[in-house]
N, C-alpha and C positions, 0 to 999 in steps of 0.2 A: 335179455330182453326178447320178447316174442311179439311178432306182429308183421303186418305188411305195410310198407311205406312207399311213397313215390319220391323220386329224386328230381329236383328241378322245380322252379316255380310254375304254378298253374297257368299264369298268363304270359309265360316266356315263349319265345319263338324256337327255343331248343327242344329237342325230343325229350319227353318225360320217360323215365325208366322206372318200372315197378320191380321191387325185389322183396323177398321174404327172408327175414332173419331166422336163423336156425341155431339153436343151442346157445350155450354160454361158454366163453373161454376166458380164463384169467391166468395171470402169472404172478406169483409172489415169491420173491427171493429166488427167482430162476426156476421154481417148480411150477409146471403147467397142469392146470385142472380144466377139463373140458367135459361138458355134458350136452346132451340133446334133449328134446322134449317129445313126449308121447302126445297124441292128439288131445288128451285131456289135460295137458299141461304138466304132467308128472316129469320130473327130471330123470332121465335114463342115461345109461352108459353101456359101452360095449368093450370088448377086449382091446380094440385099437386105442380107445381112450385110456384104458388102464395102462397099456404099454407105453403110451405117450407120457403119462404121469411117472411111471417107473423109470423111464429113461431120462427124465428131467430132474430126478432126485440128486442131491449133492454127491452121493455114491450111487451112480446109475445102475439100474438093473435091466437086463435084457431077458425077458421072460417069455416062454413059449405059451401057446394057447392052452396046452394041457396044465401047466403050472397055474396060469390065471384062472382056469375053470376050477381047479382044485381049491384055490384060495377063495373064490366066490362061493363054492359049495360049502366050504368050512364056515362061512358066515351065515348060513341058513339057520334060523328063520329070519335073520335081520335083512336079507336081500331076497327079492323075488325076480325070477326070470319072466319078463313080460312078453317076450318073443324070442325065438332062438338066438342066443348070444347077446341079448340085451337085458339089462338088469336095472332095478330101482330099489330104493329102500322099501321094505315091507310096510304096508299101511298099519297104523296102530289099530288094534281091535277096539271096537266101540262097545262100551259097557251097556248091557241091556237090563 
């Protein structure tokens, strides 16, 4: 979920707190999946999130940045580096 919300009723005497939600996190059968969002709403991830996923697997993996980078590079052209160390699924080419 993405957006800005305010906590607390508008007409209450308590202080309202504004916060921005970032990213999406879920856990299924103990495996953690976490993504963040680029300004355009694209789901993006970094090595920290990949490492979190790898460590949560039934047979946990503790992978270095070098191993993660090699894995991501091996998936080119399926993944695109949108900024240093941050990746997203490559956009489907539009037929012209």
